[in-house]
DRENGU-35193 format. One record per residue (C-alpha): residue number from 1; x negated, z, y negated. Coordinates in Angstrom, 3 decimals. Last residue first. Example, Ala and Ser with C-alpha at 12.3 -4.5 7.8 and 13.67 -1.06 7.14 Angstrom:
<atoms>
<atom nr="2" east="-13.670" up="7.140" north="1.060"/>
<atom nr="1" east="-12.300" up="7.800" north="4.500"/>
</atoms>
This chain:
<atoms>
<atom nr="102" east="2.633" up="27.306" north="-16.061"/>
<atom nr="101" east="-0.834" up="25.924" north="-15.288"/>
<atom nr="100" east="0.269" up="23.410" north="-12.650"/>
<atom nr="99" east="0.016" up="20.413" north="-15.029"/>
<atom nr="98" east="-3.420" up="21.646" north="-16.116"/>
<atom nr="97" east="-4.875" up="20.841" north="-12.677"/>
<atom nr="96" east="-5.729" up="23.699" north="-10.319"/>
<atom nr="95" east="-9.225" up="24.575" north="-9.146"/>
<atom nr="94" east="-9.426" up="27.053" north="-6.284"/>
<atom nr="93" east="-12.831" up="28.697" north="-5.987"/>
<atom nr="92" east="-14.573" up="29.868" north="-2.837"/>
<atom nr="91" east="-17.303" up="32.534" north="-2.805"/>
<atom nr="90" east="-15.050" up="35.433" north="-1.693"/>
<atom nr="89" east="-13.772" up="33.285" north="1.189"/>
<atom nr="88" east="-17.273" up="32.759" north="2.621"/>
<atom nr="87" east="-18.482" up="29.123" north="2.608"/>
<atom nr="86" east="-19.291" up="27.760" north="6.095"/>
<atom nr="85" east="-15.646" up="26.859" north="6.683"/>
<atom nr="84" east="-15.683" up="24.462" north="3.734"/>
<atom nr="83" east="-18.598" up="22.534" north="5.231"/>
<atom nr="82" east="-17.281" up="22.711" north="8.810"/>
<atom nr="81" east="-13.807" up="21.492" north="7.788"/>
<atom nr="80" east="-15.036" up="18.598" north="5.578"/>
<atom nr="79" east="-15.003" up="15.892" north="8.278"/>
<atom nr="78" east="-11.775" up="17.159" north="9.843"/>
<atom nr="77" east="-9.967" up="17.285" north="6.490"/>
<atom nr="76" east="-11.086" up="13.745" north="5.673"/>
<atom nr="75" east="-9.853" up="12.583" north="9.066"/>
<atom nr="74" east="-6.483" up="14.307" north="8.613"/>
<atom nr="73" east="-6.103" up="12.550" north="5.251"/>
<atom nr="72" east="-7.096" up="9.211" north="6.820"/>
<atom nr="71" east="-4.629" up="9.733" north="9.695"/>
<atom nr="70" east="-1.885" up="10.351" north="7.111"/>
<atom nr="69" east="-2.879" up="7.166" north="5.257"/>
<atom nr="68" east="-2.790" up="5.174" north="8.520"/>
<atom nr="67" east="0.625" up="6.480" north="9.627"/>
<atom nr="66" east="2.299" up="3.086" north="9.018"/>
<atom nr="65" east="0.110" up="1.658" north="11.773"/>
<atom nr="64" east="2.154" up="3.566" north="14.383"/>
<atom nr="63" east="-0.148" up="5.314" north="16.834"/>
<atom nr="62" east="-1.644" up="3.551" north="19.832"/>
<atom nr="61" east="-4.213" up="6.298" north="20.561"/>
<atom nr="60" east="-7.345" up="4.121" north="20.426"/>
<atom nr="59" east="-5.935" up="1.530" north="18.017"/>
<atom nr="58" east="-4.747" up="4.179" north="15.537"/>
<atom nr="57" east="-8.029" up="6.078" north="15.937"/>
<atom nr="56" east="-10.105" up="2.952" north="15.225"/>
<atom nr="55" east="-7.971" up="2.055" north="12.199"/>
<atom nr="54" east="-8.330" up="5.620" north="10.902"/>
<atom nr="53" east="-12.119" up="5.475" north="11.366"/>
<atom nr="52" east="-12.229" up="2.213" north="9.398"/>
<atom nr="51" east="-10.032" up="3.653" north="6.622"/>
<atom nr="50" east="-12.206" up="6.767" north="6.420"/>
<atom nr="49" east="-15.269" up="4.505" north="6.139"/>
<atom nr="48" east="-13.697" up="2.511" north="3.276"/>
<atom nr="47" east="-12.623" up="5.676" north="1.458"/>
<atom nr="46" east="-16.224" up="6.864" north="1.629"/>
<atom nr="45" east="-17.276" up="9.920" north="3.623"/>
<atom nr="44" east="-18.772" up="12.862" north="1.752"/>
<atom nr="43" east="-19.451" up="14.340" north="4.172"/>
<atom nr="42" east="-21.638" up="14.176" north="7.293"/>
<atom nr="41" east="-20.421" up="12.414" north="10.416"/>
<atom nr="40" east="-22.153" up="13.511" north="13.615"/>
<atom nr="39" east="-19.549" up="12.604" north="16.191"/>
<atom nr="38" east="-17.858" up="14.610" north="18.964"/>
<atom nr="37" east="-16.090" up="17.005" north="16.562"/>
<atom nr="36" east="-14.775" up="13.962" north="14.684"/>
<atom nr="35" east="-12.654" up="12.656" north="17.569"/>
<atom nr="34" east="-11.500" up="16.157" north="18.594"/>
<atom nr="33" east="-10.288" up="16.922" north="15.072"/>
<atom nr="32" east="-8.520" up="13.521" north="14.947"/>
<atom nr="31" east="-6.908" up="14.216" north="18.329"/>
<atom nr="30" east="-5.585" up="17.614" north="17.210"/>
<atom nr="29" east="-4.343" up="16.423" north="13.818"/>
<atom nr="28" east="-2.608" up="13.380" north="15.338"/>
<atom nr="27" east="-1.003" up="15.474" north="18.083"/>
<atom nr="26" east="0.165" up="18.054" north="15.529"/>
<atom nr="25" east="1.792" up="15.367" north="13.384"/>
<atom nr="24" east="3.423" up="13.826" north="16.479"/>
<atom nr="23" east="4.760" up="17.234" north="17.600"/>
<atom nr="22" east="6.128" up="17.922" north="14.118"/>
<atom nr="21" east="8.284" up="14.794" north="14.140"/>
<atom nr="20" east="8.738" up="13.003" north="10.796"/>
<atom nr="19" east="5.321" up="11.306" north="10.882"/>
<atom nr="18" east="3.973" up="11.244" north="7.318"/>
<atom nr="17" east="3.875" up="7.867" north="5.543"/>
<atom nr="16" east="1.518" up="8.087" north="2.595"/>
<atom nr="15" east="1.668" up="4.642" north="0.993"/>
<atom nr="14" east="-1.759" up="3.048" north="0.893"/>
<atom nr="13" east="-3.326" up="2.111" north="-2.439"/>
<atom nr="12" east="-5.122" up="-1.117" north="-3.326"/>
<atom nr="11" east="-6.683" up="-0.806" north="-6.759"/>
<atom nr="10" east="-6.028" up="-3.138" north="-9.713"/>
<atom nr="9" east="-4.188" up="-0.487" north="-11.726"/>
<atom nr="8" east="-1.935" up="0.197" north="-8.738"/>
<atom nr="7" east="-1.740" up="-2.402" north="-5.977"/>
<atom nr="6" east="0.319" up="-1.784" north="-2.854"/>
<atom nr="5" east="-0.289" up="-0.934" north="0.777"/>
<atom nr="4" east="1.657" up="-0.633" north="4.020"/>
<atom nr="3" east="3.505" up="-3.963" north="3.692"/>
<atom nr="2" east="0.219" up="-5.913" north="3.768"/>
<atom nr="1" east="-2.042" up="-7.050" north="0.914"/>
</atoms>
């Protein structure tokens, strides 16, 4: 286990470190979108595969390794974008957990 992850209930979990600068966040989102637009990756994508893609992107663009979880989130969003985008707005459903009920 490295400094970027920790164990919770026997599972290794990454800490979500979000880049503080907006331009870095936008660069990561843009380059991740471009990366996945050039590859045929069909969702769902496993956590392990997202982690491998994030490692590849971090090496390729020389981003800080602490942003791995953020890159994984952006990668998941990029993979699912075409699927969610193909569903008309009036057919989409937002499911909220009970804790947000009130």
